[in-house]
KEKOL-641613 format. One record per atom (N, C-alpha, C, O, CB): residue in three letters; x, y, z. Coordinates in steps of 0.02 Angstrom, whole numbers, plus 50000, padded with zeros to 5 digits. Glycine has a CB too. Layout:
// residues N
AlaXYZ ...
***
This chain:
// residues 304
Unk536895532255672 Unk537335532855614 Unk537115527955560 Unk536985522055575 Unk538065531755635 Unk537075530155499 Unk536875525755445 Unk537435520655434 Unk538015521955449 Unk536725529655381 Unk537235514855406 Unk537715509555393 Unk538205511855338 Unk538005514755288 Unk537355503055372 Unk538865510355349 Unk539375512255301 Unk539505506455254 Unk539645500855277 Unk540035514355337 Unk539465507555189 Unk539625502455139 Unk540335503755114 Unk540445507955070 Unk539105502555080 Unk540825500055144 Unk541515501355128 Unk541685500355055 Unk542155503355029 Unk541945497055170 Unk541285495855021 Unk541435494754951 Unk541335500954909 Unk541585501354853 Unk541015489154925 Unk540955505754936 Unk540845511954898 Unk541385517254913 Unk541385522554882 Unk540165514654914 Unk541835515654961 Unk542355520554978 Unk542965519254934 Unk543245513754935 Unk542545520155054 Unk543155524254897 Unk543725523654852 Unk544355522454894 Unk544495526254941 Unk543805529954807 Unk544735517154878 Unk545355515754914 Unk545845521454908 Unk546255522554953 Unk545675509354888 Unk545805525154854 Unk546255530854847 Unk546115536254899 Unk546585539554923 Unk546185533854779 Unk545475537054918 Unk545305541854972 Unk545575539555038 Unk545825543555078 Unk544535542854977 Unk545535533055051 Unk545795530455114 Unk546555531055117 Unk546825532755170 Unk545605523155122 Unk546895529755061 Unk547625530455060 Unk547825537855068 Unk548325539555099 Unk547925527554994 Unk547415542255039 Unk547535549355046 Unk547505551355119 Unk547925555055143 Unk547045553255004 Unk546975548955153 Unk546885550455224 Unk547495548155264 Unk547745551855306 Unk546245547155252 Unk547735542055251 Unk548315539455287 Unk548945543655273 Unk549345544955318 Unk548435532155268 Unk549015545855211 Unk549595550055193 Unk549565556655230 Unk550075559055254 Unk549615551355117 Unk548965559555234 Unk548895566055270 Unk549075565155343 Unk549445569255371 Unk548165568655263 Unk548825559855374 Unk548955558755445 Unk549705557755456 Unk549995560755501 Unk548565552655470 Unk550025553455416 Unk550715551855425 Unk551175557655407 Unk551745558055431 Unk550895545855384 Unk550945562255364 Unk551335568255347 Unk551245573755399 Unk551675578155406 Unk551145570955277 Unk550685573455436 Unk550565578455488 Unk550115584155466 Unk550105589355499 Unk551205581255511 Unk549745583355412 Unk549285588655390 Unk549225589155315 Unk549585585855278 Unk549505595155418 Unk548755593455294 Unk548625594155223 Unk549205597055185 Unk549405594455132 Unk548025598555212 Unk549495602455212 Unk550035605855177 Unk550645601255171 Unk550955600955119 Unk550225612255214 Unk550805597755225 Unk551395593355224 Unk551305587555176 Unk551805585155149 Unk551535590555293 Unk550675585355165 Unk550555579755120 Unk550475581755047 Unk550435577555003 Unk549925576055141 Unk550475588355035 Unk550325590754967 Unk550825588254916 Unk550645586054862 Unk550295598354966 Unk551475588554935 Unk551995586454888 Unk551955578954873 Unk552025576954816 Unk552675588154914 Unk551845574854924 Unk551815567654915 Unk551215565654873 Unk551255561154831 Unk551795564254983 Unk550645569054885 Unk550035567354849 Unk550025570554779 Unk549655568354734 Unk549415569654889 Unk550435575654770 Unk550455579254707 Unk549765582154688 Unk549545581854631 Unk550705574554651 Unk549435584854738 Unk548785587954731 Unk548795594854762 Unk549185596254807 Unk548235583654763 Unk548345599154736 Unk548285605754766 Unk547915605254832 Unk547565600354844 Unk547915610654718 Unk547985610354875 Unk547655610354940 Unk546895610154933 Unk546555606854972 Unk547855616454981 Unk546645613554883 Unk545915613754873 Unk545665606854853 Unk545135604654875 Unk545725618954820 Unk546045603254811 Unk545855596454790 Unk545885591654849 Unk545435587454857 Unk546305593954733 Unk546405592254889 Unk546465587954948 Unk545875589154995 Unk545575584455021 Unk547135589254986 Unk545705595455005 Unk545155597155050 Unk544495594355024 Unk544095591655063 Unk545105604755059 Unk544395594954958 Unk543775592254928 Unk543725584754939 Unk543205582154959 Unk543755593954853 Unk544275581154924 Unk544285573954933 Unk544175571955005 Unk543825567155020 Unk544935571154907 Unk544485575755050 Unk544425574055122 Unk543705574855145 Unk543435570655181 Unk544895578455164 Unk543385580255123 Unk542685581355141 Unk542255575755114 Unk541795573455147 Unk542435588155114 Unk542405573455052 Unk542035567955021 Unk542115561555063 Unk541625557955073 Unk542275566754950 Unk542725560255087 Unk542845554255128 Unk542455554655193 Unk542135549755213 Unk543585553455143 Unk542465560355225 Unk542095561055288 Unk541345559855275 Unk541005556755316 Unk542205568155319 Unk541085562455219 Unk540395561455203 Unk540225554055193 Unk539705551655215 Unk540215565355141 Unk540665550455159 Unk540545543355147 Unk540575539255211 Unk540185534655221 Unk541035540655096 Unk541055541055254 Unk541115537255317 Unk540605539455368 Unk540435535655413 Unk541815537955345 Unk540375545655363 Unk539875548155410 Unk540175550155477 Unk539815550455527 Unk539345543155422 Unk540815551655479 Unk541135553855541 Unk541605559655524 Unk541845560355468 Unk541515548055575 Unk541735563755575 Unk542225569055566 Unk542915566255584 Unk543005563355638 Unk542055575255610 Unk543385567055540 Unk544035563855549 Unk544555568255580 Unk545015565755612 Unk544285561455484 Unk544495574955572 Unk545015579255600 Unk544745586155613 Unk544195588055592 Unk545625579655552 Unk545155589955650 Unk545005597055662 Unk545565601055628 Unk546155599455634 Unk544955598755740 Unk545345606155592 Unk545835610455557 Unk545725617555579 Unk545155620055580 Unk545775609755480 Unk546265620855595 Unk546205627755616 Unk546885630555632 Unk547395628155608 Unk545745628455675 Unk546885635855674 Unk547515639055691 Unk547975634455730 Unk548585635155729 Unk547405645355730 Unk547675629755764 Unk548085625155804 Unk548385619655761 Unk548765615555785 Unk547665622055860 Unk548205619655698 Unk548495614655652 Unk548035608755643 Unk547455608855663 Unk549155612455677 Unk548315603555613 Unk547955597455597 Unk547925593055658 Unk548445591755689 Unk548275593655537 Unk547325590755676 Unk547255586355735 Unk546695581355722 Unk546145583255703 Unk547115590355800 Unk546855574955731 Unk546345569755722 Unk545835569955779 Unk546005571255837 Unk546685562755718 Unk545225568655761 Unk544715567455811 Unk544805560455838 Unk545205556555811 Unk543995568455783 Unk544445558755890 Unk544475551955917 Unk544255546955864 Unk544545541555856 Unk544035551355980 Unk543715548855828 Unk543485544555775 Unk544015543955719 Unk544125538555692 Unk542815547255746 Unk544335549555702 Unk544845549555651 Unk545435545055670 Unk545705541355628 Unk545095556555639 Unk545635545355735 Unk546175541055758 Unk545975533755753 Unk546385529555733 Unk546365542855830 Unk545355532155770 Unk545125525255766 Unk545115522855695 Unk545305517155680 Unk544425524455798 Unk544875527255649 Unk544865525355578 Unk545575524155553 Unk545705519355516 Unk544515530755535 Unk546035528555572 Unk546725527855550 Unk547025521255574 Unk547345517655536 Unk547155533755574 Unk546915519655638 Unk547195513455666 Unk546925507355630 Unk547285502555616 Unk547045512855741 Unk546265507455615 Unk545975501755579 Unk546255501355508 Unk546405495855483 Unk545205502455577 Unk546325507255476 Unk546585507255408 Unk547305504655406 Unk547495501155359 Unk546555514255379 Unk547695506455457 Unk548395504155459 Unk548415496555460 Unk548825493555426 Unk548755507155521 Unk547965493555501 Unk547935486255504 Unk547705483355438 Unk547975478355414 Unk547475483955560 Unk547195486555408 Unk546935483955343 Unk547475484155289 Unk547575479255253 Unk546325488155321 Unk547825489955284 Unk548315490555230 Unk548935486355244 Unk549265484055197 Unk548525497755221 Unk549105485155307 Unk549645480555322 Unk549455473555298 Unk549865469955269 Unk549795480555399 Unk548835471655309 Unk548595465055287 Unk548605464755211 Unk548805459655182 Unk547885463655314 Unk548385470255178 Unk548395470355105 Unk549105469755077 Unk549225466355027 Unk548075476755079 Unk549585472955111 Unk550265472555088 Unk550545465455095 Unk550895462955051 Unk550705477455128 Unk550365462155151 Unk550585455255159 Unk550255450755105 Unk550555446255078 Unk550405452755230 Unk549615452355093 Unk549255448455041 Unk549595449354973 Unk549705444554937 Unk548515450655036 Unk549765455554957 Unk550105456954893 Unk550765453354888 Unk550945450554836 Unk550205464454884 Unk551145453354944 Unk551795450054944 Unk551715442554933 Unk552105439554896 Unk552165451355009 Unk551205439554964 Unk551085432454954 Unk550885430854883 Unk551105425854855 Unk550565429955001 Unk550455435154854 Unk550255434054784 Unk550855434654737 Unk550935430654691 Unk549695439154763 Unk551275439654750 Unk551885440354709 Unk552325434354716 Unk552635431954668 Unk552265446754728 Unk552365431754778 Unk552775425854790 Unk552505419754752 Unk552885415854724 Unk552815424354865 Unk551835418954753 Unk551535413454715 Unk551655414254641 Unk551775409354605 Unk550795413054729 Unk551625420554619 Unk551715421754547 Unk552435420454525 Unk552565417554473 Unk551515428954529 Unk552905422754568 Unk553605422354551 Unk553935415754571 Unk554475414154547 Unk553965427954582 Unk553615412054615 Unk553915405854638 Unk553975400954580 Unk553505399954541 Unk553495402754695 Unk554545398154574 Unk554685393754518 Unk554485386654535 Unk554795383354578 Unk555425394154497 Unk553975384254501 Unk553725377454511 Unk553625374254442 Unk553765377254390 Unk553065377354552 Unk553395368054444 Unk553235364554381 Unk553835360854354 Unk554275358654391 Unk552985369554328 Unk553845360154287 Unk554375356354253 Unk554715360654201 Unk554395364454165 Unk554075350054220 Unk555365360054197 Unk555755363554146 Unk556055358154101 Unk556455354054123 Unk556315368054177 Unk555865358354037 Unk556095353453988 Unk556675356353947 Unk556605361353913 Unk555525351453941 Unk557245353053952 Unk557865355553922 Unk558105350553870 Unk558125344553883 Unk558415356753977 Unk558305352953811 Unk558585348753759 Unk559335349853753 Unk559575355553752 Unk558245350253693 Unk559705344353750 Unk560435344653743 Unk560655340053687 Unk560295335353669 Unk560785342753808 Unk561245341353659 Unk561555336653613 Unk561995331953652 Unk562185333353709 Unk561955340353559 Unk562165326253622 Unk562575321353656 Unk563315323253656 Unk563525327653618 Unk562485314553624 Unk563685319953699 Unk564415320353701 Unk564705327353710 Unk565175329453676 Unk564685317553637 Unk564415331053757 Unk564715337453776 Unk565035336853846 Unk565325341753871 Unk564185343153776 Unk564965331053879 Unk565215330253947 Unk565975331353950 Unk566235333754001 Unk565035323253973 Unk566335329653898 Unk567055330353900 Unk567305337353882 Unk567905338653884 Unk567365325453852 Unk566835341853865 Unk567035348653846 Unk567095353053908 Unk566595354253942 Unk566525351653796 Unk567695355453923 Unk567795359753982 Unk567405366353977 Unk567285369754027 Unk568535361353992 Unk567205368153916 Unk566825374353907 Unk566075373353921 Unk565695378253919 Unk566925376953837 Unk565865367253933 Unk565155365753941 Unk565015362454009 Unk564775356854012 Unk564905361253884 Unk565185365954064 Unk565075362954130 Unk564335363454151 Unk564165367054198 Unk565525366254183 Unk563905359854115 Unk563195360154130 Unk563035357954201 Unk562525359854230 Unk562805355854081 Unk563475353854230 Unk563345351654299 Unk563345357654346 Unk562965357754395 Unk563875346654321 Unk563755362754332 Unk563745368754373 Unk563095372554364 Unk562825375354412 Unk564335373354356 Unk562845372754303 Unk562205376054289 Unk561645372454327 Unk561225375554359 Unk562055376254213 Unk561645365854323 Unk561115361854356 Unk561155362854432 Unk560635363454464 Unk561185354154339 Unk561755363054460 Unk561825363954532 Unk561545370654555 Unk561165371054603 Unk562555363354553 Unk561725375954519 Unk561495382554539 Unk560735383254529 Unk560385386354569 Unk561855387954500 Unk560495380354473 Unk559775380754460 Unk559385377054514 Unk558885379554538 Unk559605377954391 Unk559605371154532 Unk559255367154582 Unk559255370554649 Unk558765370054687 Unk559575360254589 Unk559795373954666 Unk559815377754729 Unk559335383554729 Unk559015385054779 Unk560515380354743 Unk559265386854671 Unk558845392854666 Unk558115391054655 Unk557675394954674 Unk559085397454610 Unk557975385354624 Unk557285383454609 Unk557165376154628 Unk557085371854584 Unk557135384654534 Unk557165374754692 Unk557105367654714 Unk556455364454698 Unk556405358254698 Unk557215367254787 Unk555925368454684 Unk555275365454671 Unk555165364054595 Unk554625361654576 Unk554725370154697 Unk555645365654554 Unk555595364354483 Unk555895357554466 Unk556465356154484 Unk555945369954442 Unk555515353354432 Unk555755346854409 Unk556075347754340 Unk555805351354297 Unk555185341654406 Unk556645344554329 Unk556995345054265 Unk556865338854223 Unk556855333254248 Unk557745346054275 Unk556765339954159 Unk556735334554109 Unk557265336054057 Unk557255341154024 Unk556015334054076 Unk557745331254051 Unk558295332154004 Unk558185327453944 Unk558085321453953 Unk558985330654038 Unk558195330353885 Unk558105326353823 Unk558725327253780 Unk558915332853763 Unk557455328653783 Unk559055321653762 Unk559655322053721 Unk559475319653650 Unk559275313953639 Unk560235317653752 Unk559555324353602 Unk559365322853533 Unk559815326753485 Unk560165331253506 Unk558615324753521 Unk559815325053422 Unk560185328853371 Unk559925336053368 Unk559345337353385 Unk560135325553302 Unk560345340753347 Unk560145347853346 Unk559505349353306 Unk559095353253328 Unk560705351953319 Unk559435346153249 Unk558845347653209 Unk558195345453244 Unk557685348853237 Unk558895344153141 Unk558225339953281 Unk557645337653319 Unk557505342153379 Unk556935343253398 Unk557745330353342 Unk558035344753408 Unk557945349453465 Unk557575355753441 Unk557115358153474 Unk558635351453496 Unk557775358353384 Unk557435364253356 Unk556695362753343 Unk556255366753359 Unk557785366553292 Unk556565357053314 Unk555865355153301 Unk555465354953365 Unk554905357353367 Unk555835348253266 Unk555745352153418 Unk555365351453480 Unk555295358053518 Unk554805358953554 Unk555695346353524 Unk555765362653510 Unk555675369253540 Unk555115372853505 Unk554695376153538 Unk556325373553537 Unk555085372453439 Unk554555375553400 Unk553875372753420 Unk553385376353427 Unk554675374553323 Unk553845366053430 Unk553215362753446 Unk553015363753519 Unk552455361853538 Unk553275355353431 Unk553445366653560 Unk553285367753630 Unk553415361653674 Unk553215361653733 Unk552575369753636 Unk553735356453648 Unk553905350553687 Unk554515351853731 Unk554605348453781 Unk554015344553642 Unk554925356553712 Unk555515358653751 Unk555455366053766 Unk555255369953722 Unk556175357153714 Unk555635368053827 Unk555655375153843 Unk556255378653811 Unk556215384453791 Unk555675376153919 Unk556815374953807 Unk557415377753779 Unk557875372053757 Unk557785366353778 Unk557765382353830 Unk558365373653715 Unk558835368653692 Unk559525371853687 Unk559595377753669 Unk558625365653623 Unk560045367853703 Unk560735370153698 Unk561115365553651 Unk561145359553661 Unk561075370353767 Unk561395368553598 Unk561745364553548 Unk562095369353499 Unk562025375453505 Unk561255359853510 Unk562465366453453 Unk562695370053395 Unk562195368353339 Unk562165362653317 Unk563445368153376 Unk561825373253317 Unk561245371953274 Unk561435372553200 Unk561825376953182 Unk560675376653290 Unk561165368053158 Unk561335368253087 Unk561025373953048 Unk561255375552993 Unk561135361953055 Unk560505377053076 Unk560175382453038 Unk559805386953087 Unk559675385153144 Unk559685379552984 Unk559635392853063 Unk559235397553102 Unk558505396753081 Unk558335397353022 Unk559485405053091 Unk558085395253130 Unk557385393953117 Unk556985400153136 Unk557025402453192 Unk557135387853157 Unk556585402953089 Unk556155408553107 Unk555695407053165 Unk555415401553169 Unk555745410753047 Unk555615411753210 Unk555185410753268 Unk555555408853330 Unk555265408753385 Unk554675405553253 Unk556205407253323 Unk556605405553381 Unk557115411153395 Unk557325414753350 Unk556965398853370 Unk557285411653458 Unk557785416553479 Unk558405412853501 Unk558365407853537 Unk557505421053537 Unk558995415253479 Unk559625411853494 Unk560075416553534 Unk560135422453519 Unk559985409653429 Unk560405413753585 Unk560885417553624 Unk561545413553627 Unk561545407553643 Unk560615419053697 Unk562095416953611 Unk562745413653607 Unk562985411653676 Unk562895415253725 Unk563265418253573 Unk563315405753679 Unk563605403253742 Unk564355402453736 Unk564725405453775 Unk563285396553760 Unk564585398453689 Unk565315397253681 Unk565445394253613 Unk564985393053574 Unk565585392553737 Unk566085393153597 Unk566295390253534 Unk566625383553545 Unk567045382853589 Unk566775394953498 Unk566425378653505 Unk566725371853507 Unk567175370853446 Unk566965372053389 Unk566155366353510 Unk567795368653458 Unk568255367553404 Unk568165360553374 Unk568145355653411 Unk568985368553428 Unk568095360153308 Unk568035353853273 Unk568625352953227 Unk568795357453188 Unk567375353453233 Unk568955347153230 Unk569505345353185 Unk569285339853139 Unk568795336353151 Unk570135343253226 Unk569675339053085 Unk569555333753037 Unk570055328153050 Unk570655329253048 Unk569615336452963 Unk569805322153063 Unk570235316853089 Unk570305310953040 Unk569865309453000 Unk569965314453156 Unk570895307653048 Unk571025301153018 Unk571195296453074 Unk571495298453124 Unk571605301452966 Unk570995290153068 Unk571155285153118 Unk571785281253099 Unk571975280853041 Unk570575280353127 Unk572095278353152 Unk572685274253140 Unk572525268653092 Unk572025265253100 Unk572955271453206 Unk572955267553042 Unk572825262552991 Unk572565265652927 Unk572565262352875 Unk572335257553016 Unk572345272052929 Unk572125275352867 Unk572735277552828 Unk573235279452858 Unk571655281452883 Unk572705277352762 Unk573285279352721 Unk573545286352736 Unk574145287552728 Unk573105278952648 Unk573115291052759 Unk573335297952772 Unk573595298852843 Unk573885304052859 Unk572765302752759 Unk573505293852885 Unk573685294652956 Unk574425296152965 Unk574615300353006 Unk573495288352995 Unk574835292752927 Unk575565293452937 Unk575875298852893 Unk576475300152898 Unk575895286952923 Unk575485301852849 Unk575755307052805 Unk575785313752842 Unk575375315152884 Unk575335307752739 Unk576285317652824 Unk576325324452852 Unk575815328852817 Unk575595327352762 Unk577045327452843 Unk575615334252851 Unk575135338852820 Unk575375341652755 Unk574975343152711 Unk574975344452868 Unk576035342452749 Unk576315345152687 Unk576185340652628 Unk576185342952570 Unk577055346352695 Unk576085334152642 Unk575985329352588 Unk575235328252572 Unk575065324052530 Unk576305322752606 Unk574795332052606 Unk574085331152599 Unk573755337652573 Unk573935343052596 Unk573765329052666 Unk573295337052527 Unk572895342852506 Unk572165340552497 Unk572015334652507 Unk573175345952439 Unk571725345152480 Unk571025343452474 Unk570895338252420 Unk570465333952428 Unk570625349452460 Unk571245338652367 Unk571165333652314 Unk571315326652341 Unk570965321852325 Unk571615335252254 Unk571835326052382 Unk571995319652410 Unk571455317252459 Unk571285311352461 Unk572675319952445 Unk571195321852498 Unk570675320052546 Unk570045317552509 Unk569735312752531 Unk570495326052591 Unk569875320752453 Unk569265318752416 Unk569295311552389 Unk568775308652374 Unk569155323552357 Unk569895308752382 Unk569955302052356 Unk569755296652407 Unk569695290752390 Unk570665300852333 Unk569655298852470 Unk569505294052523 Unk568775294552546 Unk568425299252530 Unk569985295252583 Unk568575289552584 Unk567885289352609 Unk567795294252666 Unk568195294552713 Unk567705282252632 Unk567255298252661 Unk567125303552710 Unk566485301852749 Unk566005298952722 Unk567065310452676 Unk566485303852812 Unk565905303052856 Unk565565309852862 Unk565895314952870 Unk566105300352927 Unk564905309852859 Unk564505316052871 Unk564005314752925 Unk563745309252932 Unk564155318452806 Unk563855320052964 Unk563335319653015 Unk562675321752984 Unk562625327252956 Unk563515324153077 Unk562175317452990 Unk561545318552955 Unk561225325252974 Unk560915328552932 Unk561055312952971 Unk561295327353037 Unk560955333553059 Unk561305339753035 Unk561025345253041 Unk560925333653135 Unk561915339153006 Unk562255344952978 Unk562105345952904 Unk562345350752874 Unk562985344352988 Unk561725341452874 Unk561605342152802 Unk562255341352763 Unk562615336452771 Unk561275348852786 Unk562405346252722 Unk563015345952682 Unk563585349852713 Unk564105350752681 Unk562885348652612 Unk563495352152775 Unk564005356552805 Unk564675353052813 Unk565195356152801 Unk563775358952874 Unk564675346552832 Unk565305342952840 Unk565675342052775 Unk566285340952775 Unk565185336252872 Unk565325342452719 Unk565615340852654 Unk565755346952611 Unk566085346452559 Unk565155336452617 Unk565505352752632 Unk565525358652589 Unk566225360252564 Unk566325361652505 Unk565245364652627 Unk566715359952608 Unk567395361952588 Unk567705357052538 Unk568155358752501 Unk567845362552649 Unk567445350852538 Unk567725345752494 Unk567395345452426 Unk567645342152380 Unk567675338952527 Unk566835348952419 Unk566485349352353 Unk566345342552324 Unk566475341252266 Unk566895353352304 Unk566065338052367 Unk565845331552341 Unk565095331152348 Unk564805334652390 Unk566205325652378 Unk564785326852309 Unk564045326652307 Unk563745322852365 Unk563195324652387 Unk563825323452243 Unk564075317752390 Unk563785313652443 Unk564335310452484 Unk564875308952458 Unk563325308352413 Unk564205309252548 Unk564705305852589 Unk564705298352576 Unk564245295752544 Unk564575307252662 Unk565205294952601 Unk565235287652595 Unk564905284452656 Unk564775278352656 Unk565955285252587 Unk564785288352708 Unk564435285852769 Unk564095291752802 Unk564355297352801 Unk564935282352819 Unk563505290552831 Unk563135295652867 Unk562965293052937 Unk562755287352944 Unk562485297752828 Unk563065297352987 Unk562935295253056 Unk562475300253088 Unk562405305953065 Unk563595294753097 Unk562135297953142 Unk561665302253178 Unk561955305053243 Unk561645309253276 Unk561035298553192 Unk562555302453263 Unk562845304853326 Unk563605304153323 Unk563875301353276 Unk562555300953387 Unk563935306853374 Unk564655306953376 Unk564965299953383 Unk565485298553354 Unk564885311353433 Unk564635295653421 Unk564925288953431 Unk564965285153365 Unk565455281653352 Unk564505284953482 Unk564455285753324 Unk564475282553259 Unk565055285253216 Unk565395281553182 Unk563805283553222 Unk565145291953220 Unk565685295053180 Unk566365292653203 Unk566785290753162 Unk565645302553184 Unk566495292753269 Unk567155290853293 Unk567305283553281 Unk567885281753269 Unk567215292353367 Unk566795279253283 Unk566915272053269 Unk567135271153197 Unk567585267253183 Unk566285267953285 Unk566805274653151 Unk566985273953081 Unk567695276653069 Unk568085273653032 Unk566485277553037 Unk567855282353100 Unk568525285253090 Unk569065280853121 Unk569595279953092 Unk568555292353121 Unk568925277953180 Unk569385273353212 Unk569505267053171 Unk570005263553180 Unk569135271653281 Unk569025265553127 Unk569105259453087 Unk569695259953039 Unk569925254953012 Unk568465257953048 Unk569945266053028 Unk570495267052982 Unk570285267252909 Unk570705267152864 Unk571005261652991 Unk569625267452897 Unk569385267552828 Unk569035274152809 Unk568935275652750 Unk568885261752818 Unk568865278052859 Unk568485284252847 Unk568835290252878 Unk569225289552925 Unk567765283552874 Unk568685296152850 Unk568915302552877 Unk568285306552897 Unk567765305952865 Unk569355306652826 Unk568355310752949 Unk567775314552969 Unk567915319553026 Unk568455319453056 Unk567215309952988 Unk567415323753038 Unk567475328853090 Unk567245326253158 Unk566775322253164 Unk567055334953070 Unk567605328553210 Unk567425327253280 Unk567615333453321 Unk568085336953304 Unk567795320853307 Unk567245334753377 Unk567465339953422 Unk568135338053453 Unk568265332253467 Unk566935340953476 Unk568565343053464 Unk569235341553489 Unk569215338253558 Unk569615333753571 Unk569645347953493 Unk568755340353602 Unk568735337553670 Unk568515330253667 Unk568745326153708 Unk568245341553715 Unk568075328553620 Unk567835321553614 Unk568385316953585 Unk568435311153604 Unk567205321253570 Unk568765319753540 Unk569295315753508 Unk569925315353550 Unk570345311053539 Unk569465318653439 Unk570005319853599 Unk570635320553636 Unk570905313953665 Unk571505312653658 Unk570535325353691 Unk570495309653698 Unk570775303453725 Unk571055298753671 Unk571545295253683 Unk570245299753764 Unk570745298753612 Unk570975294553557 Unk571615297453526 Unk572045293753503 Unk570425293753505 Unk571665304053525 Unk572265307253500 Unk572845305553548 Unk573395303753525 Unk572175314953494 Unk572725306253612 Unk573245304753661 Unk573465297453658 Unk574045295953671 Unk572995306453732 Unk573005293053641 Unk573165285953636 Unk573485284153568 Unk573665278353556 Unk572535281853647 Unk573555289153525 Unk573855287853460 Unk573395284553410 Unk573625281653361 Unk574445283653469 Unk572755284953421 Unk572265281553377 Unk571945286353327 Unk571665284153277 Unk571715278153418 Unk571975292953341 Unk571695297953295 Unk572215303453284 Unk572655304553325 Unk571045301053324 Unk572155306653226 Unk572585312353211 Unk572195317453172 Unk571835315753125 Unk573215310153173 Unk572265323853191 Unk571925329353156 Unk572315330953092 Unk572925331753093 Unk571875335653201 Unk571955331353036 Unk572275332852972 Unk572155340252955 Unk571605342852963 Unk572005328252917 Unk572675343352931 Unk572655350352905 Unk572245354852949 Unk571765357952925 Unk572365350452835 Unk572405355453014 Unk571985359453060 Unk571915366753040 Unk571395369853051 Unk572275359053130 Unk572435369553011 Unk572385376652991 Unk571875377752934 Unk571575383052928 Unk573075379352969 Unk571795372552894 Unk571355373252836 Unk570655370352848 Unk570155373152826 Unk571675369652776 Unk570635364652884 Unk569995361052890 Unk569635362152956 Unk569025360952959 Unk570115353852879 Unk569975364253008 Unk569635365053074 Unk569165371053072 Unk569265375853034 Unk570155365953130 Unk568655370853114 Unk568185376453118 Unk567895376953190 Unk567935372253229 Unk567605375653066 Unk567605382553204 Unk567275383853268 Unk566515383153260 Unk566205386353218 Unk567465390953295 Unk566225378953301 Unk565485378053300 Unk565195382053358 Unk565345380553416 Unk565275370253305 Unk564785387153344 Unk564495391153398 Unk563945387153434 Unk563475384653403 Unk564215397853369 Unk564005386653500 Unk563485383753541 Unk563025389353565 Unk563265394553587 Unk563775379653600 Unk562375388153562 Unk561885393153580 Unk561315390053619 Unk561215383953618 Unk561615396553517 Unk560945394253654 Unk560315392053684 Unk559765394753640 Unk559745400653623 Unk560235394453759 Unk559295390353621 Unk558735392153578 Unk558085391753617 Unk557955386753651 Unk558705387653515 Unk557675396853613 Unk557025397053645 Unk556525399953594 Unk556725403053545 Unk557035401253712 Unk555885398653608 Unk555385401553563 Unk555355409053574 Unk555325411453631 Unk554685398253576 Unk555365412753520 Unk555405420153524 Unk554745423153547 Unk554755428653576 Unk555605423053457 Unk554175420053534 Unk553525423053545 Unk553185420753609 Unk552755424353636 Unk553085421653488 Unk553365414853635 Unk553025412453695 Unk553275416053757 Unk553865417853762 Unk553125405053702 Unk552815417153804 Unk553015420153868 Unk553475415453905 Unk553325409553914 Unk552395421753911 Unk554045417953927 Unk554535413753961 Unk554415413954037 Unk554305419354066 Unk555255415953944 Unk554435408254067 Unk554325407854139 Unk554945410154175 Unk555485410354144 Unk554135400554161 Unk554895411954240 Unk555495413654279 Unk556015408054278 Unk556615409454278 Unk555295415154350 Unk555785401754276 Unk556255396154276 Unk556665396154212 Unk557265394954213 Unk555885389454283 Unk556335397454154 Unk556705397654090 Unk557215403354092 Unk557795402354073 Unk556205398554031 Unk557005409254114 Unk557455414954116 Unk558045413654162 Unk558605415454146 Unk557075421154139 Unk557915410454220 Unk558455408954266 Unk558945404054235 Unk559555405154240 Unk558175405954331 Unk558705398854203 Unk559165393954174 Unk559585397154119 Unk560185395754115 Unk558775387954145 Unk559295401254077 Unk559675404554025 Unk560215409054055 Unk560785409154032 Unk559215408653978 Unk560035412854107 Unk560515417254139 Unk561105413254167 Unk561685415154158 Unk560165421254196 Unk560955407654201 Unk561485403554230 Unk561905400354175 Unk562525400054182 Unk561185398154277 Unk561595398154121 Unk561985395154066 Unk562455400254036 Unk563035398654021 Unk561515392454012 Unk562235406354027 Unk562655411653998 Unk563235413454045 Unk563775415354022 Unk562235417853982 Unk563115412854111 Unk563645414254159 Unk564165408654163 Unk564755410054172 Unk563355415554226 Unk563945402454158 Unk564385396854170 Unk564715393954107 Unk565305392054109 Unk564005391454205 Unk564355393454052 Unk564615390153993 Unk565115394653958 Unk564995400653949 Unk564055388153945 Unk565665391753938 Unk566185395553905 Unk566705398253951 Unk567225400753929 Unk565885401153869 Unk566585397754018 Unk567085399954066 Unk567605394354078 Unk567415388454075 Unk566755402054132 Unk568225395954090 Unk568705390754107 Unk568495387154170 Unk568195390054215 Unk569395393754117 Unk568645380654173 Unk568495376754232 Unk568885379354292 Unk569465381254285 Unk568665369254220 Unk568575379554352 Unk568915382154412 Unk569485377354432 Unk569835378654481 Unk568425383054471 
***
């Protein structure tokens, strides 16, 4: 028998042979192979020629493997079982979540019951134990910059603007009130005695990363103080000399202690949408997709 060069044997012919054997004959395999009987017969004859052995007997007694055909089938079964295991392992390597996931967050969301990121981290760590997390806390505008630059895989915040090239998915809404601190002239006044003109006469705090958003409703050209984070804002407001915006959850302990008061909530309060931002064009890893899915499931839900 001449030497068989298996690399010249089309794998499709070998799979066809296995399908025919497992179906019990040419006719029975016709539907699964989606080929005509004449085409199947031609391919089968070609396979026998390449292997140099007769694989089956066909006649009135039906389809029957020869001894050589049975041996070829048994070997092929082992080969294809090995190939299937190989494919499963490759898919596992491809889909296994490893490496590092870099996440950007804004500060002072820990007190927000709508932002239980600890639940997201717990579920993610259970599902992807081989992924290392890197958490970066920065102002929203810097988070957007770093997602664009590829330094962060994703960022979660209320963003001051929509940046072309990024994709945004909504998570939840954060309520922001306009506050006065104890000792400020407006602190003890009723809302009925306060209007926008009165507010404009006092010193206002603006958050640098919001641009003019904190001041838009007051129609003033510049704030009397600018801060880069919530702690700076609340300290100025608590001084009794400045007015400014804070998230309700962050201000809540000071309100309960009688140190802060929300002014004109019906007029001045607003909802800040929190979103997850990712690069729209870069291929997202399974780890990124998993984290986004978990964040969308957990954030915004009431605490258990």
